[in-house]
MARBA-3410 file (N, C-alpha, C, O; in Angstrom, 1 decimal):
133
-49.9,-43.8,-59.9,-49.5,-44.2,-58.6,-48.7,-45.5,-58.6,-49.1,-46.5,-59.3 ~ -47.6,-45.5,-57.9,-46.8,-46.8,-57.8,-47.5,-47.7,-56.8,-48.0,-47.4,-55.8 ~ -47.4,-49.0,-57.2,-47.9,-50.1,-56.3,-46.8,-51.1,-56.2,-46.0,-51.3,-57.1 ~ -46.7,-51.7,-55.0,-45.6,-52.7,-54.8,-46.3,-54.0,-54.4,-47.2,-54.1,-53.7 ~ -45.7,-55.0,-54.9,-46.1,-56.4,-54.7,-45.3,-56.9,-53.5,-44.1,-56.9,-53.5
-46.0,-57.5,-52.5,-45.3,-57.9,-51.3,-44.2,-58.9,-51.5,-43.3,-59.0,-50.7 ~ -44.3,-59.6,-52.6,-43.2,-60.6,-52.9,-41.9,-60.0,-53.1,-40.8,-60.7,-53.0 ~ -41.9,-58.7,-53.5,-40.6,-58.0,-53.8,-40.0,-57.5,-52.5,-38.8,-57.1,-52.5 ~ -40.7,-57.5,-51.4,-40.2,-56.9,-50.1,-39.2,-57.8,-49.5,-39.2,-59.0,-49.7 ~ -38.3,-57.3,-48.6,-37.4,-58.1,-47.9,-36.9,-57.3,-46.7,-37.1,-56.2,-46.5
-36.1,-58.1,-45.9,-35.5,-57.5,-44.7,-34.1,-58.0,-44.6,-33.8,-59.1,-44.9 ~ -33.2,-57.1,-44.3,-31.8,-57.4,-44.0,-31.5,-57.0,-42.6,-31.9,-56.0,-42.1 ~ -30.7,-57.8,-41.9,-30.4,-57.5,-40.5,-29.1,-58.2,-40.0,-28.7,-59.2,-40.6 ~ -28.6,-57.7,-38.9,-27.4,-58.3,-38.3,-27.3,-57.6,-36.9,-27.7,-56.5,-36.7 ~ -26.7,-58.4,-36.0,-26.4,-57.7,-34.7,-25.5,-56.5,-35.0,-24.6,-56.6,-35.8
-25.7,-55.5,-34.2,-25.0,-54.2,-34.5,-23.5,-54.4,-34.7,-22.8,-55.1,-33.8 ~ -22.9,-53.8,-35.7,-21.5,-53.8,-35.9,-21.1,-54.8,-37.0,-19.9,-54.7,-37.5 ~ -21.9,-55.7,-37.5,-21.6,-56.6,-38.5,-22.1,-56.1,-39.9,-22.5,-54.9,-40.0 ~ -22.1,-56.9,-40.8,-22.6,-56.6,-42.2,-24.0,-57.2,-42.3,-24.2,-58.4,-42.0 ~ -24.9,-56.4,-42.8,-26.3,-56.9,-42.9,-26.4,-58.0,-44.0,-25.7,-57.9,-44.9
-27.3,-58.9,-43.7,-27.5,-60.0,-44.7,-29.0,-60.2,-44.8,-29.8,-59.9,-43.8 ~ -29.5,-60.8,-45.9,-30.9,-61.0,-46.1,-31.4,-62.0,-45.1,-30.9,-63.1,-45.0 ~ -32.5,-61.7,-44.4,-33.2,-62.7,-43.5,-34.0,-63.6,-44.4,-34.8,-63.1,-45.2 ~ -33.9,-64.9,-44.2,-34.6,-65.9,-45.0,-36.0,-66.1,-44.4,-36.3,-65.8,-43.2 ~ -36.9,-66.5,-45.3,-38.3,-67.0,-44.9,-39.1,-65.9,-44.3,-40.0,-66.2,-43.4
-39.0,-64.6,-44.6,-39.8,-63.5,-44.1,-41.2,-63.7,-44.7,-41.4,-63.8,-45.9 ~ -42.2,-63.7,-43.8,-43.6,-63.8,-44.2,-44.2,-62.4,-44.3,-44.9,-62.0,-45.2 ~ -44.0,-61.6,-43.2,-44.5,-60.2,-43.2,-43.5,-59.3,-42.4,-42.8,-59.8,-41.5 ~ -43.5,-58.0,-42.7,-42.9,-57.1,-41.8,-43.7,-55.8,-41.8,-44.4,-55.5,-42.8 ~ -43.7,-55.1,-40.7,-44.3,-53.8,-40.6,-43.4,-52.8,-39.8,-42.6,-53.2,-39.0
-43.6,-51.6,-40.2,-42.8,-50.5,-39.6,-43.7,-49.4,-39.3,-44.4,-48.9,-40.1 ~ -43.7,-48.9,-38.0,-44.6,-47.9,-37.6,-43.8,-46.7,-37.0,-43.0,-47.0,-36.1 ~ -44.0,-45.5,-37.5,-43.3,-44.4,-36.9,-44.3,-43.4,-36.3,-45.5,-43.3,-36.8 ~ -43.9,-42.7,-35.3,-44.8,-41.7,-34.7,-44.0,-40.6,-34.0,-42.7,-40.7,-33.9 ~ -44.7,-39.6,-33.6,-44.0,-38.5,-32.9,-44.8,-38.1,-31.7,-46.0,-38.0,-31.7
-44.1,-37.9,-30.6,-44.8,-37.4,-29.4,-45.3,-36.0,-29.7,-44.6,-35.2,-30.3 ~ -46.5,-35.7,-29.2,-47.0,-34.3,-29.3,-47.0,-33.7,-27.9,-47.6,-34.2,-27.0 ~ -46.4,-32.5,-27.8,-46.3,-31.8,-26.6,-47.2,-30.6,-26.6,-47.2,-29.8,-27.5 ~ -48.1,-30.6,-25.6,-49.1,-29.5,-25.6,-48.4,-28.2,-25.2,-47.6,-28.1,-24.2 ~ -48.7,-27.1,-25.9,-48.2,-25.8,-25.6,-49.3,-24.8,-25.3,-49.1,-23.6,-25.2
-50.5,-25.3,-25.1,-51.7,-24.4,-24.7,-51.4,-23.7,-23.4,-50.7,-24.2,-22.5 ~ -52.0,-22.6,-23.2,-51.9,-21.9,-21.9,-53.3,-21.3,-21.5,-54.2,-21.3,-22.3 ~ -53.4,-20.9,-20.3,-54.6,-20.3,-19.8,-55.0,-19.1,-20.7,-54.2,-18.3,-21.1 ~ -56.3,-19.0,-21.0,-56.8,-17.9,-21.8,-57.0,-18.3,-23.3,-57.7,-17.6,-24.0 ~ -56.3,-19.4,-23.7,-56.5,-19.8,-25.1,-57.8,-20.6,-25.2,-58.3,-21.2,-24.3
-58.3,-20.6,-26.4,-59.6,-21.3,-26.7,-59.4,-22.5,-27.5,-60.4,-23.3,-27.8 ~ -58.2,-22.8,-27.9,-58.0,-24.0,-28.6,-56.6,-24.6,-28.2,-55.7,-23.8,-27.8 ~ -56.5,-25.9,-28.2,-55.2,-26.5,-27.8,-54.2,-26.4,-28.9,-54.5,-26.4,-30.1 ~ -53.0,-26.1,-28.5,-51.9,-26.1,-29.5,-50.8,-27.1,-29.1,-50.6,-27.4,-27.9 ~ -50.0,-27.5,-30.1,-49.0,-28.5,-29.8,-47.8,-28.2,-30.6,-47.8,-27.5,-31.6
-46.7,-28.9,-30.2,-45.4,-28.9,-30.9,-44.9,-30.3,-31.0,-45.2,-31.1,-30.1 ~ -44.2,-30.6,-32.0,-43.7,-32.0,-32.2,-42.5,-32.2,-31.2,-41.7,-31.4,-31.0 ~ -42.6,-33.4,-30.6,-41.5,-33.8,-29.7,-40.6,-34.9,-30.3,-40.3,-34.8,-31.5 ~ -40.2,-35.9,-29.6,-39.4,-36.9,-30.1,-40.1,-37.9,-31.0,-41.3,-38.1,-30.8 ~ -39.4,-38.4,-32.0,-39.9,-39.4,-32.9,-39.7,-40.7,-32.3,-38.7,-40.9,-31.5
-40.4,-41.7,-32.7,-40.3,-43.1,-32.2,-40.7,-44.1,-33.2,-41.5,-43.7,-34.1 ~ -40.3,-45.3,-33.1,-40.7,-46.3,-34.1,-40.6,-47.7,-33.6,-39.9,-48.0,-32.7 ~ -41.5,-48.5,-34.1,-41.5,-49.9,-33.8,-41.6,-50.7,-35.1,-42.0,-50.2,-36.1 ~ -41.2,-52.0,-35.0,-41.3,-52.8,-36.2,-41.7,-54.2,-35.7,-41.5,-54.6,-34.5 ~ -42.2,-55.0,-36.6,-42.5,-56.4,-36.4,-42.1,-57.2,-37.6,-42.4,-56.8,-38.7
-41.4,-58.3,-37.4,-41.1,-59.2,-38.5,-41.6,-60.6,-38.1,-41.3,-61.1,-37.0 ~ -42.2,-61.3,-39.1,-42.7,-62.7,-38.9,-42.0,-63.5,-39.9,-42.0,-63.2,-41.1 ~ -41.4,-64.7,-39.5,-40.7,-65.6,-40.4,-41.2,-67.0,-40.3,-41.9,-67.3,-39.3 ~ -41.0,-67.8,-41.3,-41.0,-69.2,-41.2,-39.7,-69.5,-40.5,-38.6,-69.1,-41.0 ~ -39.8,-70.2,-39.4,-38.6,-70.5,-38.6,-37.5,-71.2,-39.4,-37.8,-72.3,-39.9
-36.3,-70.7,-39.4,-35.1,-71.3,-40.1,-33.9,-71.1,-39.2,-33.2,-70.1,-39.3 ~ -33.6,-72.1,-38.3,-32.5,-72.0,-37.4,-31.2,-72.0,-38.0,-30.1,-71.8,-37.4 ~ -31.1,-72.3,-39.3,-29.8,-72.2,-40.1,-29.6,-70.9,-40.7,-28.5,-70.7,-41.3 ~ -30.5,-69.9,-40.6,-30.4,-68.6,-41.2,-29.7,-67.7,-40.2,-30.3,-67.4,-39.2 ~ -28.5,-67.3,-40.5,-27.7,-66.4,-39.5,-28.5,-65.2,-39.0,-28.5,-64.9,-37.8
-29.2,-64.4,-39.9,-29.9,-63.3,-39.4,-31.0,-63.7,-38.5,-31.3,-62.9,-37.5 ~ -31.7,-64.8,-38.7,-32.7,-65.2,-37.7,-32.1,-65.6,-36.4,-32.7,-65.3,-35.3 ~ -30.9,-66.2,-36.4,-30.2,-66.6,-35.2,-29.9,-65.3,-34.4,-29.8,-65.4,-33.1 ~ -29.6,-64.2,-35.0,-29.3,-62.9,-34.3,-30.4,-62.4,-33.5,-30.2,-61.5,-32.7 ~ -31.6,-62.8,-33.8,-32.8,-62.2,-33.2,-33.1,-62.9,-31.9,-33.8,-63.9,-31.8
-32.6,-62.3,-30.8,-32.8,-62.8,-29.4,-33.3,-61.5,-28.6,-32.9,-60.4,-28.9 ~ -34.0,-61.8,-27.6,-34.5,-60.7,-26.7,-33.3,-59.9,-26.2,-32.3,-60.4,-25.8 ~ -33.5,-58.6,-26.3,-32.5,-57.5,-25.8,-31.4,-57.3,-26.8,-30.5,-56.4,-26.5 ~ -31.3,-58.0,-27.9,-30.3,-57.8,-28.9,-30.4,-56.4,-29.6,-31.6,-56.0,-29.8 ~ -29.3,-55.8,-29.9,-29.3,-54.6,-30.8,-29.0,-55.0,-32.2,-28.0,-55.7,-32.5
-29.9,-54.7,-33.1,-29.8,-55.1,-34.5,-29.8,-53.9,-35.4,-30.6,-53.0,-35.3 ~ -28.9,-54.0,-36.4,-29.0,-53.0,-37.6,-30.0,-53.7,-38.6,-29.7,-54.8,-39.0 ~ -31.1,-53.0,-38.9,-32.1,-53.5,-39.8,-32.4,-52.6,-41.0,-32.4,-51.4,-40.8 ~ -32.6,-53.3,-42.1,-33.0,-52.5,-43.3,-34.2,-53.2,-43.9,-34.3,-54.4,-44.0 ~ -35.3,-52.4,-44.1,-36.5,-52.8,-44.7,-36.7,-52.3,-46.1,-36.3,-51.2,-46.4
-37.1,-53.2,-47.0,-37.3,-52.9,-48.4,-38.7,-53.2,-48.8,-39.1,-54.4,-48.6 ~ -39.5,-52.3,-49.3,-40.9,-52.6,-49.7,-41.0,-52.9,-51.1,-41.9,-53.7,-51.5 ~ -40.2,-52.3,-52.0,-40.3,-52.4,-53.4,-39.3,-53.3,-54.1,-39.3,-53.5,-55.3 ~ -38.3,-53.8,-53.3,-37.2,-54.6,-53.8,-35.9,-54.0,-53.4,-35.8,-53.0,-52.6 ~ -34.8,-54.6,-53.9,-33.4,-54.1,-53.6,-32.6,-53.7,-54.8,-31.4,-53.7,-54.7
-33.3,-53.3,-55.8,-32.6,-52.8,-57.0,-32.1,-51.4,-56.8,-32.7,-50.7,-55.9 ~ -31.2,-50.9,-57.5,-30.7,-49.6,-57.4,-31.8,-48.6,-57.6,-32.6,-48.7,-58.5 ~ -31.9,-47.6,-56.7,-33.0,-46.6,-56.7,-34.2,-47.0,-55.8,-35.0,-46.1,-55.6 ~ -34.3,-48.2,-55.4,-35.4,-48.6,-54.5,-35.2,-48.0,-53.2,-34.1,-47.8,-52.7 ~ -36.4,-47.8,-52.5,-36.3,-47.2,-51.1,-35.9,-48.2,-50.1,-36.3,-49.3,-50.1
-35.1,-47.7,-49.1,-34.6,-48.5,-48.0,-34.9,-47.7,-46.7,-34.6,-46.5,-46.6 ~ -35.5,-48.4,-45.7,-35.7,-47.8,-44.4,-34.7,-48.5,-43.5,-34.8,-49.8,-43.3 ~ -33.9,-47.8,-42.8,-32.9,-48.5,-41.9,-32.7,-47.8,-40.6,-32.9,-46.6,-40.5 ~ -32.3,-48.6,-39.6,-32.0,-48.0,-38.3,-31.5,-49.1,-37.4,-31.4,-50.3,-37.8 ~ -31.2,-48.7,-36.2,-30.8,-49.6,-35.1,-32.0,-49.9,-34.2,-32.7,-49.0,-33.7
-32.3,-51.2,-34.0,-33.5,-51.6,-33.3,-33.1,-52.5,-32.1,-32.1,-53.3,-32.2 ~ -33.8,-52.4,-31.0,-33.7,-53.3,-29.9,-34.8,-54.4,-30.0,-35.9,-54.0,-30.2 ~ -34.5,-55.6,-29.8,-35.5,-56.7,-29.8,-36.2,-56.7,-28.5,-35.6,-56.9,-27.4 ~ -37.5,-56.4,-28.5,-38.3,-56.3,-27.3,-39.0,-57.6,-27.0,-39.4,-57.8,-25.8 ~ -39.3,-58.4,-28.0,-40.1,-59.6,-27.8,-39.8,-60.6,-28.9,-39.7,-60.2,-30.1
-39.7,-61.8,-28.6,-39.5,-62.9,-29.7,-40.5,-64.0,-29.3,-40.6,-64.5,-28.2 ~ -41.3,-64.4,-30.3,-42.2,-65.5,-30.1,-42.0,-66.6,-31.2,-41.9,-66.2,-32.4 ~ -41.9,-67.8,-30.7,-41.8,-68.9,-31.7,-43.1,-69.8,-31.5,-43.5,-70.0,-30.4 ~ -43.6,-70.3,-32.6,-44.8,-71.1,-32.5,-44.8,-72.2,-33.5,-44.1,-72.1,-34.6 ~ -45.5,-73.3,-33.2,-45.6,-74.4,-34.1,-47.0,-75.0,-34.0,-47.6,-75.0,-32.9
-47.4,-75.6,-35.1,-48.7,-76.2,-35.1,-48.6,-77.5,-35.9,-47.7,-77.6,-36.8 ~ -49.4,-78.5,-35.6,-49.2,-79.8,-36.3,-49.5,-79.7,-37.8,-49.1,-80.5,-38.6 ~ -50.2,-78.6,-38.3,-50.6,-78.5,-39.7,-50.0,-77.3,-40.4,-50.6,-76.8,-41.4 ~ -48.9,-76.7,-39.8,-48.4,-75.5,-40.4,-46.9,-75.5,-40.1,-46.3,-76.2,-39.3 ~ -46.2,-74.6,-40.8,-44.7,-74.4,-40.6,-44.5,-73.7,-39.2,-45.4,-72.9,-38.8
-43.4,-74.0,-38.6,-43.0,-73.3,-37.4,-42.7,-71.9,-37.7,-42.1,-71.6,-38.8 ~ -43.1,-70.9,-36.9,-42.8,-69.5,-37.2,-42.1,-68.9,-36.0,-42.0,-69.4,-34.9 ~ -41.5,-67.7,-36.3,-40.9,-66.8,-35.3,-41.4,-65.4,-35.6,-41.4,-65.0,-36.8 ~ -41.7,-64.7,-34.6,-42.1,-63.3,-34.7,-41.3,-62.5,-33.8,-41.1,-62.9,-32.6 ~ -40.8,-61.3,-34.2,-40.0,-60.4,-33.4,-40.6,-59.0,-33.4,-40.9,-58.5,-34.4
-40.7,-58.4,-32.2,-41.1,-57.0,-32.0,-39.8,-56.2,-31.8,-39.0,-56.6,-31.0 ~ -39.7,-55.1,-32.5,-38.5,-54.3,-32.4,-38.8,-52.9,-32.0,-39.9,-52.4,-32.4 ~ -37.9,-52.2,-31.2,-38.1,-50.8,-30.9,-36.9,-50.1,-31.5,-35.8,-50.4,-31.2 ~ -37.2,-49.0,-32.3,-36.2,-48.2,-32.9,-35.5,-47.4,-31.8,-36.0,-46.9,-30.9 ~ -34.1,-47.4,-31.9,-33.3,-46.7,-31.0,-32.5,-45.7,-31.8,-31.5,-46.0,-32.5
-32.9,-44.4,-31.8,-32.3,-43.4,-32.6,-33.2,-43.1,-33.7,-34.4,-43.3,-33.7 ~ -32.7,-42.5,-34.8,-33.5,-42.0,-35.9,-33.6,-43.1,-37.0,-32.6,-43.9,-37.2 ~ -34.7,-43.1,-37.7,-34.9,-44.0,-38.9,-34.3,-43.2,-40.1,-34.6,-42.0,-40.2 ~ -33.6,-43.9,-40.9,-33.0,-43.3,-42.1,-33.8,-43.8,-43.3,-34.0,-45.0,-43.5 ~ -34.3,-42.9,-44.1,-35.0,-43.3,-45.4,-34.1,-42.9,-46.5,-33.8,-41.7,-46.7
-33.6,-43.8,-47.3,-32.7,-43.6,-48.4,-33.1,-44.5,-49.6,-34.2,-45.0,-49.7 ~ -32.1,-44.7,-50.4,-32.3,-45.5,-51.6,-31.1,-46.5,-51.6,-30.1,-46.3,-51.1 ~ -31.4,-47.6,-52.3,-30.4,-48.7,-52.5,-29.3,-48.1,-53.4,-28.3,-48.9,-53.7
END
C-alpha cells in the first residue's frame, strides 16, 4: 500500500486564465467530492432505488498568511481560480487533482502567540480532472 507524507503535498493556483504557480506556506488542504442521488423508486416497490445525478466538490486550503505570495493574493471572495492539488508530490507520474473553483469564503486570523493564517473555502465549478504530472 502506498503512503504519502503530508510534507510532499502542495497546491498550485491562479485566477482563471493565467498560469498556475505554487502557493506558499500551505498548512493543510482538503478536497471533498460527492454525487447527488436521485430517487427512482415508485409505488409498489419494496426497496428504494436511486440513480447518480450531478457531481459536486468543495475544497479548503489553510495557509500561513503571506501577502507577498501572488497565488495567495489571488484568493478573494467570489474569485474564479484554476487550482491543482498534489498529495504525493509534483514529480513526473504523481497524481494531480485539478479544476476551476469559486472562492466562497476567506478567513484571516491572527493570535499573539502564533503566525497569522488565511483559510479559503472553494466550490468546484464543473468537473474535477484526475491526472498525472
